[in-house]
N, C-alpha and C positions, 0 to 999 in steps of 0.2 A: 265857861271855857277855862281850863287849867292853864298854868304857866307853860307847861311842856307843850301843850297843843298850840299856844300862841307863838312860842318860839319856832315850832315846826312850821306853822303857817307863814311866819315872817321869812324863814329860810327858803321855803318853797316859792314864795312870791319873788324874792331876790333872784333865785335860781331861774325861774321862768323868765323874768325880765332879761337876765343876761343871755339866756339861750335865744330869746326872740330878737334881741339886739344883734346878736351874732348872725343869725340866719337872714335877718332883714338887710343888714349891710352887705352880706355876701351876694345879694341880688344885683348890686352894682359893681361888684369886684369880679365875679366869675361869670363869664358870658352866658352859659347855658345851665350848668349845674346850680349856680347861685340863684337863678330865677326859680327853679323847681324847689330849692331849699326855702326860699322866701315864702313860698305858698304855704308852708307849714306853720307860719306865724300864729294863726288862731288856735292851733291844737293845744299848746300848753295852757292857754287861758281857759279853754273849755274844761280841761282836766282840773284846773284850780277851782272853777265854779262847781263842778260835781263834788269835789272833795271838801271845800271850805266855804262855799257860798258865794253870793254875788259881791260881797264886800271885798273878798280876796281878789276877785277878778278886776274890780274897779281899781284897787290899789296897784295891782300888777300893771294894768294899762297906764295908769298915771306915772308909775316909776319908769316904764319903758319909754313913754313919750318924753319925759324929762331927760332920760339918758340919751336918747337920740338927738334931742334938742341941744344938749350940752356937747356931745361928741361931734356932731355934724353942724346942724343949724336948726333954729325953731321951725323952719319950713319942713325939714325932714320929719320932725315929730308930728306935724299936721298931716303930712302925706301918709305917715303910718296909720294914724287914726282913721283917715278917709279910706285907705286901701284895705286895712285888716281889723282895725279896732271895732268898728260898728258891726261888722259881720261876725266877729268873735262873740260879741254880746248876744246878738240874735241867735247864733248857733247854740251857744251854751244854754240860753233860756228856753229855746225851743226843745232841745233834748231833755232838759230837766223837767219840763211840763208834759213830756210825752206827746208832743204834737205830731201830726201826720208827716211822713217823710217828704211828701210832695210840697207841703207848705214850708217846711224848714229848708229844704234844698233850694226851692225856687226863691224864697226870701233871701237866703244867703247869696245866691247867684246874682240877684238884683242889686244887693248892696255891694258885692264885689265889682259888678259892672259899673255902677254909678261912681263908686270910689275910684276905680281905675280911670274912668274918663275924667273925673275931677283931678286926678294926679296929672294926666296929660295936659289939662288946661293950666294947672298951676305951674308945672315945669316949663311950659312954653310961653307963659305970660300972655296968652291970648284970651284975656278975660271977655272981651266984647264979641269974639268970634270963635266959639269952641269948635266949629267945623274945621276951621283952619288948623287948630291943634291936632285934630284927628287926621287931617290930610297930611300934615307934616310927619306924623307918626307912621302912617301907612307908607309914605315915600321912603322913610328910613328902613322899614321892614323890607320893602322891595329892593332897596339898595343892598341890604345885607344878603337877600336871596340871590341877587345877581352876582355879588362877590363870591358867595359860596359856590354858585354854578361855575364861575370862572376857575376857582381853585380846584374843582373836581374835573376840570378839563372838558366841560360841556359847552359847546357853542350855543349861540342864540337860536340857530336853526334846529339843533338837536333838542333843545328844551321846549321849543314851540309846541310839539304835540302834547307835552305834559301840562304846560301852563298857558298856552296860547300866546298871542302877541303881548309885548310889554304894555302897550297902550290899553289893550283889552283887560289885562290883569289889573292894571291900576284903576281903571274905571269900575271893575267889579268889586275890588277890595274897598274902594272908597264908598261904594253904595252899600256893601254888605257888612262893613266893619262892626257896627253896633250889634247886629245879630250874631256874627261870629264871635265877638267878645263875650256876649251873653252865653253862647253855647259852650265856650271854653270855661267860663265861670261856673256853669251848671255841672260840668264834669268835675271841676275842682271841688265844688260843694258836695257832690256825691262821694268823692274820694274821702272827704272829711268824715262823712257818716260811716263809710265802710271801715275806715281806719279806727275810728272810735269804737265801733261795734266789735272790732277785733281786740281792742285793748281792755274795755270795761269788764268782760267776763274774767279776765286774769287777775284784775285788782278790784273786784267788786266790793270787798270789805273796805279797802282803802279809799274808795270813791263814794262812800256813803251808801253802799248797796244799790247804786244806780244800775238799772238794766235798760238797755235800749231796745225799742221794738224792732222786729224784723223789717228789712227794707222791702216792703210790699208797695209797689208804685201803681196807683190807679188814678188816672186822670178823669175829670168829669166829662160826661158825654157831650155837653154843649161845645167843647173845644173843637169838635169836628166841624161845626159851622164856622168857627173862626179860621180853621184851616182852609175851608172852601172859599171863604171871603178873602183870605190873603192871596189865594191863587187867582181869584178874579181881579183883585187890585194889580197884581203883577202883570196880568195879561192885557190890562188897559193900554200899556205902552206910554202913559203919561209919566214924566220923570219922577215927580214926588210920589204919586200913587204907586208907581212901579217899585221905587225904593222902599216904601212902607210895606208893600206886599212881600217883597223879597226878604226883608228882615223878619217879618212875622213868620214866613215860611221856615226860615232857618231856626228860629226860636222854637216853633212848634215841632219841627222834625227832631230837634234835640230833646224836647220833652217826651215825644213818642219813642225816641230811641231808648231812653231810660225805662219806659214802660215795656218795650220789647225785651230789654235785658232782664228785667224783673220776671217776665214770663218765661224766658229761656232758663233762668236760674231755678225757677219753680219746677219746670219740666225736667231739668237735670236731676233735681232731688227726688221728684216723683218717680222717675224711672230708674233711679240709682245708677246713673251713668258715671263712668270713671272721672276722677277729678282732672287727670291729665287731658282728657278730651275737652273739658271746659276751659282749661288754660290755653290749649291749642286754638280753640274758637276765639278767645279774646285776642290772641296774637294775630289771627287772621283778620280781625276787624281793623287792625292798624295798617295792614298792607293791602287790603281789598276794600275800597270805598263802596263797592256794590253791596257787600255784606252789611255794611252800616245802614244803607238805605233799606235793605231787606228787613233788618231788625226793627228799624223805625216803622216799616210797613206792618209788621206783626203787631207792634204797639197800637198803631192806628186802627187796624181791623179788629182789635180786641173788643172795641165798642160793640161790634155786631156778633162776633163769634164767641166771646168770653172763653178764651182758651183754657184758663185755669179751672173753670167749672167743667168744661168738656173732658178734662183729663182725670176727673175723679172716678174711682172704680164704681161700677154699678152694683147695687144691692141685688140679692137673689130674686126679689119680687119685681125687678125691673126687666124689661125686654130691650 
């Protein structure tokens, strides 16, 4: 490696560290925008891995951890490694090796979830009872929701049709929080893949000629039995079994939702539908939960119908 390339790598490591420190700290300073900005922390590290190798990524992680420890506290450096550092390494290595999107996204989502729960436990100092830390976090989220409802001028009675009673909402969120957390992490990890797939073709030469595989999501067939088993656990009515079944159902619905989106994207390309129609469909998913379940249902029933194969044009010798 020449001197110029070493200097360029050192400069990019420092720049990546400064950017990540800025967006990570913004998560605690800006209420909503900062949280979304902090989710971008792994992206600069992945780009460093693709451009300069694993050593650059490790150096950047070490520099960022030390900077956060010096500017804030050693605990902040540890929180950063738990929340984003491990997932950045897994994401970068998975993309570099050309692993299947299902493996990369699910692995990154699992690390984000475990890291996020670890952060909750560390910040609440509830070492012996992590469930208490989760409960306190859910109570804080519900308090923020109630404050937002009050600022919007909605009374408790008006909000009841949307959210149900406060007691029921608390009970549901406490039971389903791990599954919902994983579902959010799954969407975040998918966003990383889509963002990096959009960036790498434009700077392929600068990123060492790295090319990412298309986002073709195909889950193994045996997960259908896990879905059925989770439904049975939920219907037992026993508290722990019901909680386990509910969280498994949420996780599997999120996985099949991504499969449904992959099928929808394939069909849009296959039939050359306008892009604005695809953008409109994505917007509708945010405002209409029923469409989200419908997309997840398409992903689930793909096991039996194989929608992507049915849409292929037939050859002249076929009837």
